[in-house]
PDB file of N, CA, C and O in Angstrom:
ATOM      1  N   MET A   1      -5.153 -14.172 -19.315  1.00  0.00           N
ATOM      2  CA  MET A   1      -4.368 -12.941 -19.376  1.00  0.00           C
ATOM      3  C   MET A   1      -3.784 -12.645 -17.990  1.00  0.00           C
ATOM      4  O   MET A   1      -4.464 -12.800 -16.975  1.00  0.00           O
ATOM      5  N   LYS A   2      -2.555 -12.231 -17.962  1.00  0.00           N
ATOM      6  CA  LYS A   2      -1.899 -11.905 -16.696  1.00  0.00           C
ATOM      7  C   LYS A   2      -2.497 -10.641 -16.100  1.00  0.00           C
ATOM      8  O   LYS A   2      -3.071  -9.805 -16.798  1.00  0.00           O
ATOM      9  N   LYS A   3      -2.346 -10.532 -14.808  1.00  0.00           N
ATOM     10  CA  LYS A   3      -2.879  -9.394 -14.063  1.00  0.00           C
ATOM     11  C   LYS A   3      -2.354  -8.056 -14.586  1.00  0.00           C
ATOM     12  O   LYS A   3      -3.107  -7.084 -14.655  1.00  0.00           O
ATOM     13  N   ASP A   4      -1.087  -7.996 -14.951  1.00  0.00           N
ATOM     14  CA  ASP A   4      -0.493  -6.745 -15.414  1.00  0.00           C
ATOM     15  C   ASP A   4      -0.380  -6.693 -16.934  1.00  0.00           C
ATOM     16  O   ASP A   4       0.441  -5.941 -17.460  1.00  0.00           O
ATOM     17  N   GLY A   5      -1.189  -7.478 -17.653  1.00  0.00           N
ATOM     18  CA  GLY A   5      -1.168  -7.510 -19.116  1.00  0.00           C
ATOM     19  C   GLY A   5      -1.300  -6.149 -19.778  1.00  0.00           C
ATOM     20  O   GLY A   5      -0.467  -5.801 -20.615  1.00  0.00           O
ATOM     21  N   PRO A   6      -2.332  -5.356 -19.429  1.00  0.00           N
ATOM     22  CA  PRO A   6      -2.464  -4.031 -20.042  1.00  0.00           C
ATOM     23  C   PRO A   6      -1.254  -3.134 -19.783  1.00  0.00           C
ATOM     24  O   PRO A   6      -0.866  -2.344 -20.644  1.00  0.00           O
ATOM     25  N   LEU A   7      -0.666  -3.256 -18.605  1.00  0.00           N
ATOM     26  CA  LEU A   7       0.524  -2.463 -18.282  1.00  0.00           C
ATOM     27  C   LEU A   7       1.682  -2.839 -19.194  1.00  0.00           C
ATOM     28  O   LEU A   7       2.420  -1.961 -19.643  1.00  0.00           O
ATOM     29  N   ARG A   8       1.854  -4.117 -19.473  1.00  0.00           N
ATOM     30  CA  ARG A   8       2.938  -4.575 -20.361  1.00  0.00           C
ATOM     31  C   ARG A   8       2.775  -4.027 -21.771  1.00  0.00           C
ATOM     32  O   ARG A   8       3.765  -3.787 -22.462  1.00  0.00           O
ATOM     33  N   GLU A   9       1.540  -3.830 -22.200  1.00  0.00           N
ATOM     34  CA  GLU A   9       1.270  -3.360 -23.562  1.00  0.00           C
ATOM     35  C   GLU A   9       1.240  -1.838 -23.682  1.00  0.00           C
ATOM     36  O   GLU A   9       1.369  -1.305 -24.784  1.00  0.00           O
ATOM     37  N   ALA A  10       1.073  -1.141 -22.574  1.00  0.00           N
ATOM     38  CA  ALA A  10       0.879   0.311 -22.591  1.00  0.00           C
ATOM     39  C   ALA A  10       2.086   1.058 -23.150  1.00  0.00           C
ATOM     40  O   ALA A  10       3.232   0.750 -22.823  1.00  0.00           O
ATOM     41  N   GLU A  11       1.808   2.040 -23.995  1.00  0.00           N
ATOM     42  CA  GLU A  11       2.845   2.938 -24.511  1.00  0.00           C
ATOM     43  C   GLU A  11       2.820   4.272 -23.778  1.00  0.00           C
ATOM     44  O   GLU A  11       3.827   4.977 -23.721  1.00  0.00           O
ATOM     45  N   ILE A  12       1.664   4.611 -23.219  1.00  0.00           N
ATOM     46  CA  ILE A  12       1.490   5.872 -22.493  1.00  0.00           C
ATOM     47  C   ILE A  12       0.907   5.559 -21.124  1.00  0.00           C
ATOM     48  O   ILE A  12      -0.011   4.749 -21.000  1.00  0.00           O
ATOM     49  N   LEU A  13       1.453   6.213 -20.086  1.00  0.00           N
ATOM     50  CA  LEU A  13       0.967   6.030 -18.728  1.00  0.00           C
ATOM     51  C   LEU A  13       0.617   7.398 -18.160  1.00  0.00           C
ATOM     52  O   LEU A  13       1.444   8.310 -18.156  1.00  0.00           O
ATOM     53  N   ILE A  14      -0.615   7.533 -17.680  1.00  0.00           N
ATOM     54  CA  ILE A  14      -1.061   8.774 -17.052  1.00  0.00           C
ATOM     55  C   ILE A  14      -1.128   8.520 -15.556  1.00  0.00           C
ATOM     56  O   ILE A  14      -1.767   7.565 -15.112  1.00  0.00           O
ATOM     57  N   THR A  15      -0.471   9.371 -14.777  1.00  0.00           N
ATOM     58  CA  THR A  15      -0.313   9.131 -13.343  1.00  0.00           C
ATOM     59  C   THR A  15      -0.207  10.460 -12.607  1.00  0.00           C
ATOM     60  O   THR A  15      -0.049  11.513 -13.223  1.00  0.00           O
ATOM     61  N   TYR A  16      -0.295  10.397 -11.285  1.00  0.00           N
ATOM     62  CA  TYR A  16       0.015  11.558 -10.454  1.00  0.00           C
ATOM     63  C   TYR A  16       1.472  11.539 -10.016  1.00  0.00           C
ATOM     64  O   TYR A  16       1.924  12.454  -9.328  1.00  0.00           O
ATOM     65  N   GLY A  17       2.209  10.505 -10.409  1.00  0.00           N
ATOM     66  CA  GLY A  17       3.644  10.438 -10.166  1.00  0.00           C
ATOM     67  C   GLY A  17       4.041   9.748  -8.883  1.00  0.00           C
ATOM     68  O   GLY A  17       4.990   8.964  -8.874  1.00  0.00           O
ATOM     69  N   GLU A  18       3.338  10.020  -7.800  1.00  0.00           N
ATOM     70  CA  GLU A  18       3.701   9.453  -6.502  1.00  0.00           C
ATOM     71  C   GLU A  18       3.448   7.952  -6.433  1.00  0.00           C
ATOM     72  O   GLU A  18       4.065   7.257  -5.625  1.00  0.00           O
ATOM     73  N   ASP A  19       2.551   7.449  -7.268  1.00  0.00           N
ATOM     74  CA  ASP A  19       2.230   6.022  -7.264  1.00  0.00           C
ATOM     75  C   ASP A  19       3.120   5.221  -8.214  1.00  0.00           C
ATOM     76  O   ASP A  19       2.999   3.998  -8.287  1.00  0.00           O
ATOM     77  N   LEU A  20       3.991   5.879  -8.923  1.00  0.00           N
ATOM     78  CA  LEU A  20       4.849   5.238  -9.909  1.00  0.00           C
ATOM     79  C   LEU A  20       6.090   4.652  -9.235  1.00  0.00           C
ATOM     80  O   LEU A  20       6.781   5.338  -8.483  1.00  0.00           O
ATOM     81  N   THR A  21       6.362   3.378  -9.514  1.00  0.00           N
ATOM     82  CA  THR A  21       7.521   2.701  -8.906  1.00  0.00           C
ATOM     83  C   THR A  21       8.427   2.140 -10.003  1.00  0.00           C
ATOM     84  O   THR A  21       8.038   2.054 -11.168  1.00  0.00           O
ATOM     85  N   GLU A  22       9.631   1.765  -9.609  1.00  0.00           N
ATOM     86  CA  GLU A  22      10.571   1.143 -10.540  1.00  0.00           C
ATOM     87  C   GLU A  22       9.989  -0.167 -11.082  1.00  0.00           C
ATOM     88  O   GLU A  22      10.199  -0.510 -12.246  1.00  0.00           O
ATOM     89  N   GLU A  23       9.265  -0.888 -10.241  1.00  0.00           N
ATOM     90  CA  GLU A  23       8.634  -2.144 -10.664  1.00  0.00           C
ATOM     91  C   GLU A  23       7.621  -1.908 -11.788  1.00  0.00           C
ATOM     92  O   GLU A  23       7.555  -2.687 -12.739  1.00  0.00           O
ATOM     93  N   ILE A  24       6.845  -0.850 -11.680  1.00  0.00           N
ATOM     94  CA  ILE A  24       5.879  -0.523 -12.736  1.00  0.00           C
ATOM     95  C   ILE A  24       6.612  -0.196 -14.027  1.00  0.00           C
ATOM     96  O   ILE A  24       6.202  -0.633 -15.103  1.00  0.00           O
ATOM     97  N   ILE A  25       7.690   0.565 -13.930  1.00  0.00           N
ATOM     98  CA  ILE A  25       8.482   0.919 -15.114  1.00  0.00           C
ATOM     99  C   ILE A  25       9.021  -0.351 -15.785  1.00  0.00           C
ATOM    100  O   ILE A  25       9.001  -0.464 -17.011  1.00  0.00           O
ATOM    101  N   GLN A  26       9.490  -1.279 -15.000  1.00  0.00           N
ATOM    102  CA  GLN A  26      10.034  -2.526 -15.549  1.00  0.00           C
ATOM    103  C   GLN A  26       8.945  -3.365 -16.217  1.00  0.00           C
ATOM    104  O   GLN A  26       9.188  -3.968 -17.263  1.00  0.00           O
ATOM    105  N   LYS A  27       7.761  -3.412 -15.634  1.00  0.00           N
ATOM    106  CA  LYS A  27       6.664  -4.206 -16.198  1.00  0.00           C
ATOM    107  C   LYS A  27       6.121  -3.608 -17.499  1.00  0.00           C
ATOM    108  O   LYS A  27       5.643  -4.339 -18.366  1.00  0.00           O
ATOM    109  N   ALA A  28       6.194  -2.306 -17.633  1.00  0.00           N
ATOM    110  CA  ALA A  28       5.651  -1.622 -18.804  1.00  0.00           C
ATOM    111  C   ALA A  28       6.676  -1.666 -19.939  1.00  0.00           C
ATOM    112  O   ALA A  28       7.368  -0.682 -20.202  1.00  0.00           O
ATOM    113  N   ALA A  29       6.762  -2.798 -20.596  1.00  0.00           N
ATOM    114  CA  ALA A  29       7.805  -3.049 -21.603  1.00  0.00           C
ATOM    115  C   ALA A  29       7.740  -2.114 -22.801  1.00  0.00           C
ATOM    116  O   ALA A  29       8.778  -1.819 -23.394  1.00  0.00           O
ATOM    117  N   ASN A  30       6.564  -1.639 -23.176  1.00  0.00           N
ATOM    118  CA  ASN A  30       6.400  -0.790 -24.364  1.00  0.00           C
ATOM    119  C   ASN A  30       6.267   0.692 -24.034  1.00  0.00           C
ATOM    120  O   ASN A  30       5.975   1.499 -24.917  1.00  0.00           O
ATOM    121  N   LEU A  31       6.478   1.052 -22.779  1.00  0.00           N
ATOM    122  CA  LEU A  31       6.236   2.423 -22.334  1.00  0.00           C
ATOM    123  C   LEU A  31       7.167   3.418 -23.024  1.00  0.00           C
ATOM    124  O   LEU A  31       8.385   3.243 -23.054  1.00  0.00           O
ATOM    125  N   LYS A  32       6.553   4.472 -23.580  1.00  0.00           N
ATOM    126  CA  LYS A  32       7.300   5.525 -24.284  1.00  0.00           C
ATOM    127  C   LYS A  32       7.103   6.904 -23.653  1.00  0.00           C
ATOM    128  O   LYS A  32       7.948   7.789 -23.789  1.00  0.00           O
ATOM    129  N   TRP A  33       5.967   7.071 -22.957  1.00  0.00           N
ATOM    130  CA  TRP A  33       5.633   8.400 -22.458  1.00  0.00           C
ATOM    131  C   TRP A  33       4.896   8.279 -21.130  1.00  0.00           C
ATOM    132  O   TRP A  33       3.971   7.477 -20.998  1.00  0.00           O
ATOM    133  N   ILE A  34       5.309   9.078 -20.143  1.00  0.00           N
ATOM    134  CA  ILE A  34       4.622   9.175 -18.863  1.00  0.00           C
ATOM    135  C   ILE A  34       4.117  10.610 -18.723  1.00  0.00           C
ATOM    136  O   ILE A  34       4.897  11.562 -18.758  1.00  0.00           O
ATOM    137  N   MET A  35       2.794  10.749 -18.564  1.00  0.00           N
ATOM    138  CA  MET A  35       2.183  12.057 -18.345  1.00  0.00           C
ATOM    139  C   MET A  35       1.797  12.156 -16.884  1.00  0.00           C
ATOM    140  O   MET A  35       0.944  11.405 -16.412  1.00  0.00           O
ATOM    141  N   VAL A  36       2.425  13.089 -16.159  1.00  0.00           N
ATOM    142  CA  VAL A  36       2.146  13.295 -14.740  1.00  0.00           C
ATOM    143  C   VAL A  36       1.110  14.414 -14.635  1.00  0.00           C
ATOM    144  O   VAL A  36       1.344  15.529 -15.101  1.00  0.00           O
ATOM    145  N   MET A  37      -0.031  14.111 -14.022  1.00  0.00           N
ATOM    146  CA  MET A  37      -1.153  15.039 -13.967  1.00  0.00           C
ATOM    147  C   MET A  37      -1.038  16.072 -12.843  1.00  0.00           C
ATOM    148  O   MET A  37      -2.038  16.671 -12.446  1.00  0.00           O
ATOM    149  N   SER A  38       0.151  16.276 -12.342  1.00  0.00           N
ATOM    150  CA  SER A  38       0.397  17.307 -11.338  1.00  0.00           C
ATOM    151  C   SER A  38       1.689  18.028 -11.709  1.00  0.00           C
ATOM    152  O   SER A  38       2.390  17.626 -12.637  1.00  0.00           O
ATOM    153  N   ALA A  39       1.990  19.077 -10.990  1.00  0.00           N
ATOM    154  CA  ALA A  39       3.216  19.817 -11.278  1.00  0.00           C
ATOM    155  C   ALA A  39       4.434  19.139 -10.658  1.00  0.00           C
ATOM    156  O   ALA A  39       5.505  19.101 -11.264  1.00  0.00           O
ATOM    157  N   GLY A  40       4.269  18.608  -9.459  1.00  0.00           N
ATOM    158  CA  GLY A  40       5.393  17.996  -8.747  1.00  0.00           C
ATOM    159  C   GLY A  40       5.741  16.615  -9.260  1.00  0.00           C
ATOM    160  O   GLY A  40       4.867  15.795  -9.538  1.00  0.00           O
ATOM    161  N   MET A  41       7.049  16.373  -9.380  1.00  0.00           N
ATOM    162  CA  MET A  41       7.514  15.068  -9.849  1.00  0.00           C
ATOM    163  C   MET A  41       8.684  14.582  -8.990  1.00  0.00           C
ATOM    164  O   MET A  41       9.533  13.828  -9.464  1.00  0.00           O
ATOM    165  N   GLU A  42       8.726  15.010  -7.742  1.00  0.00           N
ATOM    166  CA  GLU A  42       9.865  14.699  -6.886  1.00  0.00           C
ATOM    167  C   GLU A  42       9.988  13.210  -6.567  1.00  0.00           C
ATOM    168  O   GLU A  42      11.097  12.682  -6.484  1.00  0.00           O
ATOM    169  N   ILE A  43       8.856  12.537  -6.391  1.00  0.00           N
ATOM    170  CA  ILE A  43       8.868  11.133  -5.949  1.00  0.00           C
ATOM    171  C   ILE A  43       8.602  10.235  -7.152  1.00  0.00           C
ATOM    172  O   ILE A  43       7.500   9.709  -7.313  1.00  0.00           O
ATOM    173  N   MET A  44       9.608  10.064  -7.987  1.00  0.00           N
ATOM    174  CA  MET A  44       9.478   9.208  -9.170  1.00  0.00           C
ATOM    175  C   MET A  44      10.786   8.459  -9.396  1.00  0.00           C
ATOM    176  O   MET A  44      11.851   8.964  -9.042  1.00  0.00           O
ATOM    177  N   PRO A  45      10.726   7.278  -9.973  1.00  0.00           N
ATOM    178  CA  PRO A  45      11.946   6.489 -10.223  1.00  0.00           C
ATOM    179  C   PRO A  45      12.672   6.968 -11.489  1.00  0.00           C
ATOM    180  O   PRO A  45      12.670   6.290 -12.517  1.00  0.00           O
ATOM    181  N   PHE A  46      13.291   8.151 -11.389  1.00  0.00           N
ATOM    182  CA  PHE A  46      13.894   8.766 -12.568  1.00  0.00           C
ATOM    183  C   PHE A  46      15.039   7.955 -13.169  1.00  0.00           C
ATOM    184  O   PHE A  46      15.244   7.989 -14.383  1.00  0.00           O
ATOM    185  N   LYS A  47      15.778   7.237 -12.354  1.00  0.00           N
ATOM    186  CA  LYS A  47      16.880   6.441 -12.889  1.00  0.00           C
ATOM    187  C   LYS A  47      16.343   5.381 -13.857  1.00  0.00           C
ATOM    188  O   LYS A  47      16.861   5.235 -14.964  1.00  0.00           O
ATOM    189  N   ALA A  48      15.315   4.650 -13.447  1.00  0.00           N
ATOM    190  CA  ALA A  48      14.704   3.617 -14.299  1.00  0.00           C
ATOM    191  C   ALA A  48      14.077   4.232 -15.541  1.00  0.00           C
ATOM    192  O   ALA A  48      14.140   3.651 -16.625  1.00  0.00           O
ATOM    193  N   ILE A  49      13.475   5.401 -15.387  1.00  0.00           N
ATOM    194  CA  ILE A  49      12.846   6.092 -16.520  1.00  0.00           C
ATOM    195  C   ILE A  49      13.909   6.518 -17.530  1.00  0.00           C
ATOM    196  O   ILE A  49      13.753   6.318 -18.735  1.00  0.00           O
ATOM    197  N   GLU A  50      14.980   7.100 -17.029  1.00  0.00           N
ATOM    198  CA  GLU A  50      16.063   7.567 -17.902  1.00  0.00           C
ATOM    199  C   GLU A  50      16.740   6.404 -18.628  1.00  0.00           C
ATOM    200  O   GLU A  50      17.056   6.509 -19.813  1.00  0.00           O
ATOM    201  N   GLU A  51      16.961   5.295 -17.916  1.00  0.00           N
ATOM    202  CA  GLU A  51      17.595   4.126 -18.533  1.00  0.00           C
ATOM    203  C   GLU A  51      16.792   3.611 -19.723  1.00  0.00           C
ATOM    204  O   GLU A  51      17.364   3.105 -20.688  1.00  0.00           O
ATOM    205  N   ARG A  52      15.486   3.738 -19.654  1.00  0.00           N
ATOM    206  CA  ARG A  52      14.616   3.261 -20.734  1.00  0.00           C
ATOM    207  C   ARG A  52      14.354   4.334 -21.788  1.00  0.00           C
ATOM    208  O   ARG A  52      13.759   4.040 -22.825  1.00  0.00           O
ATOM    209  N   GLY A  53      14.783   5.561 -21.547  1.00  0.00           N
ATOM    210  CA  GLY A  53      14.574   6.638 -22.511  1.00  0.00           C
ATOM    211  C   GLY A  53      13.116   7.040 -22.647  1.00  0.00           C
ATOM    212  O   GLY A  53      12.669   7.422 -23.728  1.00  0.00           O
ATOM    213  N   ILE A  54      12.379   6.955 -21.551  1.00  0.00           N
ATOM    214  CA  ILE A  54      10.950   7.275 -21.557  1.00  0.00           C
ATOM    215  C   ILE A  54      10.770   8.784 -21.390  1.00  0.00           C
ATOM    216  O   ILE A  54      11.380   9.396 -20.513  1.00  0.00           O
ATOM    217  N   MET A  55       9.930   9.374 -22.236  1.00  0.00           N
ATOM    218  CA  MET A  55       9.624  10.798 -22.141  1.00  0.00           C
ATOM    219  C   MET A  55       8.680  11.030 -20.964  1.00  0.00           C
ATOM    220  O   MET A  55       7.736  10.268 -20.759  1.00  0.00           O
ATOM    221  N   VAL A  56       8.940  12.087 -20.192  1.00  0.00           N
ATOM    222  CA  VAL A  56       8.084  12.445 -19.055  1.00  0.00           C
ATOM    223  C   VAL A  56       7.639  13.895 -19.231  1.00  0.00           C
ATOM    224  O   VAL A  56       8.458  14.788 -19.451  1.00  0.00           O
ATOM    225  N   THR A  57       6.329  14.111 -19.130  1.00  0.00           N
ATOM    226  CA  THR A  57       5.774  15.468 -19.152  1.00  0.00           C
ATOM    227  C   THR A  57       4.889  15.624 -17.924  1.00  0.00           C
ATOM    228  O   THR A  57       4.466  14.638 -17.320  1.00  0.00           O
ATOM    229  N   ASN A  58       4.612  16.876 -17.562  1.00  0.00           N
ATOM    230  CA  ASN A  58       3.740  17.121 -16.416  1.00  0.00           C
ATOM    231  C   ASN A  58       2.833  18.315 -16.677  1.00  0.00           C
ATOM    232  O   ASN A  58       2.873  18.916 -17.751  1.00  0.00           O
ATOM    233  N   ALA A  59       2.022  18.650 -15.692  1.00  0.00           N
ATOM    234  CA  ALA A  59       1.032  19.709 -15.831  1.00  0.00           C
ATOM    235  C   ALA A  59       1.523  21.024 -15.227  1.00  0.00           C
ATOM    236  O   ALA A  59       0.725  21.826 -14.741  1.00  0.00           O
ATOM    237  N   ARG A  60       2.811  21.236 -15.260  1.00  0.00           N
ATOM    238  CA  ARG A  60       3.393  22.461 -14.689  1.00  0.00           C
ATOM    239  C   ARG A  60       2.739  23.694 -15.315  1.00  0.00           C
ATOM    240  O   ARG A  60       2.617  23.792 -16.536  1.00  0.00           O
ATOM    241  N   GLY A  61       2.331  24.609 -14.481  1.00  0.00           N
ATOM    242  CA  GLY A  61       1.750  25.859 -14.943  1.00  0.00           C
ATOM    243  C   GLY A  61       0.265  25.794 -15.242  1.00  0.00           C
ATOM    244  O   GLY A  61      -0.321  26.792 -15.662  1.00  0.00           O
ATOM    245  N   ILE A  62      -0.355  24.643 -15.034  1.00  0.00           N
ATOM    246  CA  ILE A  62      -1.760  24.478 -15.396  1.00  0.00           C
ATOM    247  C   ILE A  62      -2.685  25.430 -14.624  1.00  0.00           C
ATOM    248  O   ILE A  62      -3.755  25.786 -15.117  1.00  0.00           O
ATOM    249  N   HIS A  63      -2.282  25.836 -13.433  1.00  0.00           N
ATOM    250  CA  HIS A  63      -3.146  26.672 -12.596  1.00  0.00           C
ATOM    251  C   HIS A  63      -2.714  28.135 -12.556  1.00  0.00           C
ATOM    252  O   HIS A  63      -3.302  28.923 -11.816  1.00  0.00           O
ATOM    253  N   LYS A  64      -1.704  28.515 -13.332  1.00  0.00           N
ATOM    254  CA  LYS A  64      -1.169  29.867 -13.175  1.00  0.00           C
ATOM    255  C   LYS A  64      -2.188  30.954 -13.536  1.00  0.00           C
ATOM    256  O   LYS A  64      -2.263  31.958 -12.827  1.00  0.00           O
ATOM    257  N   ILE A  65      -2.956  30.801 -14.586  1.00  0.00           N
ATOM    258  CA  ILE A  65      -3.936  31.825 -14.969  1.00  0.00           C
ATOM    259  C   ILE A  65      -5.114  31.853 -13.997  1.00  0.00           C
ATOM    260  O   ILE A  65      -5.479  32.935 -13.536  1.00  0.00           O
ATOM    261  N   PRO A  66      -5.732  30.699 -13.661  1.00  0.00           N
ATOM    262  CA  PRO A  66      -6.822  30.756 -12.678  1.00  0.00           C
ATOM    263  C   PRO A  66      -6.390  31.324 -11.326  1.00  0.00           C
ATOM    264  O   PRO A  66      -7.162  32.039 -10.688  1.00  0.00           O
ATOM    265  N   MET A  67      -5.170  31.016 -10.878  1.00  0.00           N
ATOM    266  CA  MET A  67      -4.711  31.546  -9.594  1.00  0.00           C
ATOM    267  C   MET A  67      -4.482  33.056  -9.668  1.00  0.00           C
ATOM    268  O   MET A  67      -4.781  33.777  -8.715  1.00  0.00           O
ATOM    269  N   ALA A  68      -3.961  33.531 -10.781  1.00  0.00           N
ATOM    270  CA  ALA A  68      -3.772  34.973 -10.943  1.00  0.00           C
ATOM    271  C   ALA A  68      -5.131  35.686 -10.970  1.00  0.00           C
ATOM    272  O   ALA A  68      -5.294  36.745 -10.363  1.00  0.00           O
ATOM    273  N   GLU A  69      -6.094  35.102 -11.673  1.00  0.00           N
ATOM    274  CA  GLU A  69      -7.439  35.694 -11.724  1.00  0.00           C
ATOM    275  C   GLU A  69      -8.081  35.715 -10.339  1.00  0.00           C
ATOM    276  O   GLU A  69      -8.703  36.704  -9.950  1.00  0.00           O
ATOM    277  N   TYR A  70      -7.929  34.626  -9.604  1.00  0.00           N
ATOM    278  CA  TYR A  70      -8.484  34.548  -8.258  1.00  0.00           C
ATOM    279  C   TYR A  70      -7.862  35.618  -7.362  1.00  0.00           C
ATOM    280  O   TYR A  70      -8.568  36.290  -6.610  1.00  0.00           O
ATOM    281  N   THR A  71      -6.550  35.772  -7.443  1.00  0.00           N
ATOM    282  CA  THR A  71      -5.851  36.757  -6.617  1.00  0.00           C
ATOM    283  C   THR A  71      -6.343  38.170  -6.913  1.00  0.00           C
ATOM    284  O   THR A  71      -6.621  38.940  -5.993  1.00  0.00           O
ATOM    285  N   ILE A  72      -6.449  38.506  -8.179  1.00  0.00           N
ATOM    286  CA  ILE A  72      -6.932  39.845  -8.551  1.00  0.00           C
ATOM    287  C   ILE A  72      -8.374  40.034  -8.091  1.00  0.00           C
ATOM    288  O   ILE A  72      -8.743  41.103  -7.606  1.00  0.00           O
ATOM    289  N   GLY A  73      -9.184  38.995  -8.245  1.00  0.00           N
ATOM    290  CA  GLY A  73     -10.575  39.062  -7.789  1.00  0.00           C
ATOM    291  C   GLY A  73     -10.677  39.314  -6.293  1.00  0.00           C
ATOM    292  O   GLY A  73     -11.484  40.128  -5.846  1.00  0.00           O
ATOM    293  N   MET A  74      -9.849  38.607  -5.518  1.00  0.00           N
ATOM    294  CA  MET A  74      -9.868  38.801  -4.064  1.00  0.00           C
ATOM    295  C   MET A  74      -9.379  40.195  -3.683  1.00  0.00           C
ATOM    296  O   MET A  74      -9.908  40.807  -2.755  1.00  0.00           O
ATOM    297  N   LEU A  75      -8.370  40.698  -4.396  1.00  0.00           N
ATOM    298  CA  LEU A  75      -7.893  42.062  -4.126  1.00  0.00           C
ATOM    299  C   LEU A  75      -8.988  43.088  -4.389  1.00  0.00           C
ATOM    300  O   LEU A  75      -9.177  44.016  -3.604  1.00  0.00           O
ATOM    301  N   LEU A  76      -9.706  42.920  -5.492  1.00  0.00           N
ATOM    302  CA  LEU A  76     -10.802  43.839  -5.809  1.00  0.00           C
ATOM    303  C   LEU A  76     -11.928  43.725  -4.782  1.00  0.00           C
ATOM    304  O   LEU A  76     -12.485  44.734  -4.348  1.00  0.00           O
ATOM    305  N   GLN A  77     -12.254  42.503  -4.401  1.00  0.00           N
ATOM    306  CA  GLN A  77     -13.303  42.289  -3.404  1.00  0.00           C
ATOM    307  C   GLN A  77     -12.952  42.994  -2.103  1.00  0.00           C
ATOM    308  O   GLN A  77     -13.798  43.644  -1.490  1.00  0.00           O
ATOM    309  N   TYR A  78     -11.689  42.859  -1.685  1.00  0.00           N
ATOM    310  CA  TYR A  78     -11.245  43.484  -0.441  1.00  0.00           C
ATOM    311  C   TYR A  78     -11.241  45.012  -0.564  1.00  0.00           C
ATOM    312  O   TYR A  78     -11.771  45.716   0.295  1.00  0.00           O
ATOM    313  N   GLU A  79     -10.646  45.503  -1.627  1.00  0.00           N
ATOM    314  CA  GLU A  79     -10.495  46.948  -1.800  1.00  0.00           C
ATOM    315  C   GLU A  79     -11.848  47.651  -1.953  1.00  0.00           C
ATOM    316  O   GLU A  79     -12.035  48.753  -1.436  1.00  0.00           O
ATOM    317  N   LYS A  80     -12.775  47.030  -2.648  1.00  0.00           N
ATOM    318  CA  LYS A  80     -14.091  47.638  -2.897  1.00  0.00           C
ATOM    319  C   LYS A  80     -15.114  47.271  -1.819  1.00  0.00           C
ATOM    320  O   LYS A  80     -16.278  47.665  -1.890  1.00  0.00           O
ATOM    321  N   LYS A  81     -14.659  46.513  -0.824  1.00  0.00           N
ATOM    322  CA  LYS A  81     -15.515  46.122   0.303  1.00  0.00           C
ATOM    323  C   LYS A  81     -16.815  45.487  -0.194  1.00  0.00           C
ATOM    324  O   LYS A  81     -17.904  45.876   0.226  1.00  0.00           O
ATOM    325  N   LEU A  82     -16.692  44.514  -1.083  1.00  0.00           N
ATOM    326  CA  LEU A  82     -17.874  43.911  -1.686  1.00  0.00           C
ATOM    327  C   LEU A  82     -18.714  43.113  -0.679  1.00  0.00           C
ATOM    328  O   LEU A  82     -19.933  43.040  -0.829  1.00  0.00           O
ATOM    329  N   LYS A  83     -18.099  42.527   0.324  1.00  0.00           N
ATOM    330  CA  LYS A  83     -18.879  41.807   1.343  1.00  0.00           C
ATOM    331  C   LYS A  83     -19.770  42.771   2.125  1.00  0.00           C
ATOM    332  O   LYS A  83     -20.927  42.462   2.411  1.00  0.00           O
ATOM    333  N   LEU A  84     -19.226  43.935   2.469  1.00  0.00           N
ATOM    334  CA  LEU A  84     -20.011  44.955   3.165  1.00  0.00           C
ATOM    335  C   LEU A  84     -21.139  45.468   2.258  1.00  0.00           C
ATOM    336  O   LEU A  84     -22.261  45.686   2.716  1.00  0.00           O
ATOM    337  N   LEU A  85     -20.832  45.654   0.983  1.00  0.00           N
ATOM    338  CA  LEU A  85     -21.838  46.117   0.029  1.00  0.00           C
ATOM    339  C   LEU A  85     -22.987  45.112  -0.045  1.00  0.00           C
ATOM    340  O   LEU A  85     -24.154  45.506  -0.023  1.00  0.00           O
ATOM    341  N   MET A  86     -22.670  43.830  -0.131  1.00  0.00           N
ATOM    342  CA  MET A  86     -23.699  42.807  -0.219  1.00  0.00           C
ATOM    343  C   MET A  86     -24.515  42.749   1.080  1.00  0.00           C
ATOM    344  O   MET A  86     -25.732  42.563   1.045  1.00  0.00           O
ATOM    345  N   LYS A  87     -23.838  42.909   2.227  1.00  0.00           N
ATOM    346  CA  LYS A  87     -24.530  42.893   3.514  1.00  0.00           C
ATOM    347  C   LYS A  87     -25.505  44.056   3.625  1.00  0.00           C
ATOM    348  O   LYS A  87     -26.605  43.906   4.157  1.00  0.00           O
ATOM    349  N   ASN A  88     -25.098  45.212   3.123  1.00  0.00           N
ATOM    350  CA  ASN A  88     -25.923  46.429   3.236  1.00  0.00           C
ATOM    351  C   ASN A  88     -27.051  46.503   2.195  1.00  0.00           C
ATOM    352  O   ASN A  88     -27.947  47.340   2.292  1.00  0.00           O
ATOM    353  N   GLU A  89     -26.986  45.609   1.197  1.00  0.00           N
ATOM    354  CA  GLU A  89     -28.066  45.647   0.191  1.00  0.00           C
ATOM    355  C   GLU A  89     -29.314  45.230   0.835  1.00  0.00           C
ATOM    356  O   GLU A  89     -30.359  45.184   0.186  1.00  0.00           O
TER     357      GLU A  89
END
C-alpha cells in the first residue's frame, strides 16, 4: 500500500486548516468535504478546493456562548468583589 493510500480514499478530511496544502487536495481523489476544526480559514488552498467542488465547513462560533458566560462571570466576580470575600472568609 502506498504511503498516502488512506488519503487517496478519504471522502472527509478533518484538519485545522493551516496544514492543508494544494498537494494534499490533489492526492485526495475522493475528497468531498473538509471540516476545519477552528474558526480561521485564511491559510488554505481555496483555488484547488473550489476547482474540485469540495465542501468546506468550520467551527465558527463554537466558543461564543462559553466566552459570553466567562465574561459575565468575570464582571460579577469583579463587581461583587468575590476575591476579597473569599480572602476575608
